[in-house]
Structures are given as C-alpha cells and as structure tokens.
C-alpha positions in Angstrom: 0.2 0.2 0.2 1.2 3.7 -0.6 0.4 6.7 1.1 -0.9 10.3 -0.2 2.0 12.8 1.1 0.5 16.0 -0.3 -2.2 17.2 -2.5 -2.9 20.4 -4.9 -4.8 22.6 -6.6 -5.5 25.9 -8.2 -8.3 27.3 -10.1 -5.4 29.5 -12.4 -3.7 28.2 -15.2 -0.3 28.1 -14.0 2.4 25.7 -14.0 2.2 25.3 -9.8 -0.6 24.3 -7.7 -0.3 25.4 -4.1 -1.3 22.5 -1.7 -3.8 22.4 0.7 -4.9 20.4 4.0 -7.6 18.4 1.2 -9.1 17.9 -2.3 -12.2 16.5 -3.0 -12.6 14.5 -6.2 -15.4 14.8 -8.1 -16.6 11.8 -10.5 -16.6 12.6 -13.8 -14.8 15.8 -13.6 -11.8 16.1 -11.4 -10.7 18.3 -8.4 -13.4 20.4 -7.5 -12.1 24.4 -7.7 -8.9 22.9 -10.0 -8.0 24.5 -13.9 -7.8 21.1 -15.5 -11.7 20.1 -13.8 -14.4 18.9 -16.7 -15.3 16.4 -18.8 -13.8 17.5 -21.7 -10.2 18.0 -21.6 -8.7 21.3 -20.1 -5.0 21.4 -20.8 -4.2 24.5 -23.2 -2.5 22.3 -26.3 -5.1 19.7 -26.0 -7.9 22.4 -26.4 -6.4 23.5 -29.9 -6.3 20.4 -30.9 -9.7 19.1 -30.4 -11.7 21.0 -27.8 -14.4 17.9 -27.3 -12.2 15.3 -26.4 -12.5 13.8 -23.4 -10.6 15.1 -20.7 -8.0 12.1 -19.2 -6.0 14.2 -17.2 -8.9 14.4 -14.2 -6.3 14.5 -11.7 -2.5 14.4 -12.2 -0.1 11.9 -9.7 3.1 12.1 -9.0 5.4 9.8 -6.5 7.2 11.8 -3.8 10.6 9.3 -4.7 11.3 11.4 -8.1 11.5 14.6 -5.9 14.2 12.6 -3.9 16.3 11.8 -6.6 15.9 14.9 -8.4 17.0 16.8 -4.6 20.3 14.6 -4.7 21.1 16.0 -8.3 20.1 19.5 -6.8 17.0 20.1 -8.0 14.6 21.8 -5.5 11.2 20.4 -6.5 8.4 20.1 -3.5 4.6 18.7 -4.4 2.7 20.8 -6.2 5.2 22.6 -8.2 5.1 20.8 -11.4 1.9 20.4 -11.6 0.9 17.6 -9.9 -2.8 17.2 -8.0 -2.0 14.2 -5.7 1.9 13.3 -4.3 2.5 9.7 -3.3 4.9 7.9 -2.0 5.3 4.1 -2.0 3.6 3.0 -5.0 5.6 2.6 -8.2 2.9 4.8 -10.3 5.0 4.4 -13.9 4.7 0.9 -13.4 0.9 0.5 -13.0 -0.4 -0.3 -16.8 -3.3 1.1 -18.3 -7.2 0.7 -16.1 -5.4 0.4 -13.3 -7.9 1.7 -10.1 -6.5 3.4 -6.9 -8.2 4.0 -3.9 -7.2 7.2 -2.7 -8.2 7.1 1.1 -11.7 6.2 2.6 -13.9 6.8 -0.5 -12.0 8.2 -3.9 -11.1 5.9 -6.8 -9.0 7.1 -9.7 -8.7 5.4 -13.0 -5.1 5.7 -14.3 -5.2 6.7 -17.9 -2.0 7.1 -19.1 1.8 9.1 -18.5 2.0 12.8 -18.5 3.7 14.5 -21.1 6.3 16.7 -19.3 6.8 20.1 -21.6 9.1 22.6 -22.1 7.5 24.6 -18.3 9.8 21.9 -16.7 12.8 24.0 -17.8 11.2 27.4 -17.0 10.9 25.9 -13.5 13.7 25.0 -13.4 16.7 24.5 -15.8 17.4 21.1 -16.5 14.6 19.5 -14.9 12.7 18.5 -18.4 16.0 16.3 -19.1 15.5 14.4 -16.0 12.3 13.6 -15.8 12.4 12.7 -20.0 15.5 10.7 -20.7 16.7 7.5 -22.6 15.6 4.0 -21.8 18.2 0.7 -22.2 16.8 0.2 -25.7 17.2 3.9 -26.4 13.4 4.2 -25.9 11.8 7.6 -24.4 11.3 7.1 -21.0 8.5 9.9 -19.1 9.2 10.4 -15.2 6.6 13.1 -14.6 3.9 11.6 -13.5 0.5 9.8 -14.5 -2.8 10.6 -15.4 -6.2 9.6 -14.0 -9.6 10.1 -14.4 -12.0 10.1 -11.6 -15.0 7.1 -11.3 -16.0 7.8 -7.2 -15.5 11.3 -5.6 -14.5 11.7 -2.1 -12.2 14.0 -0.2 -8.3 13.1 -0.5 -5.8 14.1 2.3 -2.0 14.1 3.3 -2.0 10.5 5.1 -4.5 8.9 3.2 -3.5 5.4 2.2 -3.7 4.5 -1.2 -5.0 1.0 -2.2 -3.8 -0.6 -5.8 -6.5 -2.8 -7.8 -4.9 -3.9 -11.1 -7.2 -4.5 -14.1 -7.5 -7.8 -15.4 -4.7 -9.2 -17.6 -3.6 -8.6 -20.3 -2.2 -5.3 -19.2 -1.2 -3.0 -21.2 1.9 -0.8 -20.2 0.9 3.7 -19.9 1.0 5.7 -22.6 0.6 9.7 -23.0 -2.4 11.6 -22.7 
C-alpha cells in the first residue's frame, strides 16, 4: 500500500499548484476547484487540437520518490510545484498498467489513463529539469517520469496521510502511454 503525501489544486492556469489540507474529487470531472476539472479536455495544447475530446487528465499523480531523486541531483522540487494534484509515496506509479484503479483514502477511486507528457514549462520552472524527467531507456526508448494521469470514477475527499490501495485490471495488462 502507498500513501498520499500531499494534495494540490489551482483555479488558475499556472505551472505550480498550491498544496492544501485536502482536495475533493468529483466523479467524471476531476479535482473540485482545479483549472483542469471537466468532462472535456482542459489542457491548453489539447484544447487547441480538439476541445471536444474527453478529459483523460482529470487528476495528475506524482511519486514523491522522484522528488528525492531530483534533490540528490541538486534540484529543489516540492509537492505541487510541477503541476500534480496528488503526491504519493510507496507505489511505482510509472509501472502501473492502463486501467489500474487507485483507491485514495476512504472513498475516492481514480482510474489510471496514462503518462504525463512533460513540456518545456518544466525547464522554465528549473533549468535542466526536463532532461531529468524525460530520458532514454536502455533500448533507446523515450522514458517519461513526470507522473501519471487519471479520471475520477468515485468522488471523495483526499488528504495527506490517506492510504492508497492499488487494484490492477484484468490481464493482459496494457503499458501506460502518454495522454
């Protein structure tokens, strides 16, 4: 089992999201009071492509272990600073298959839809950071480490300290792709 270490949201389009004592997830919509809340896509680049496409990026989850790695390389990154809504510890988020259900606290359930595709804004936040969260794997494949995206199936309040229970989908598992 994992644990929620921080929760963040922002009503405005900014790269960082302030942390809060709790957030409320709304079924089919996302994080109450967050700029990315909604049935259809809210991310600016995706809205420009097709504003009617479904919002598969309602809740962004990031593993705190990444922040530990980045600190060891001289970067200072705290929860919410690179845009995530839920910061976790103890779960290999990037290793989860598409369709995994994450039970956040006593009520909320999100379904993992894919990987975050980090953009140049990460380097504006901290020069050189993009290279640390996007790299090459042993076979030369692109490896994205900037968290995962999900949709809200069951709403509820999520707070730091809440347990996270992982429910894997039926096999065969589909690896995460960018959304």
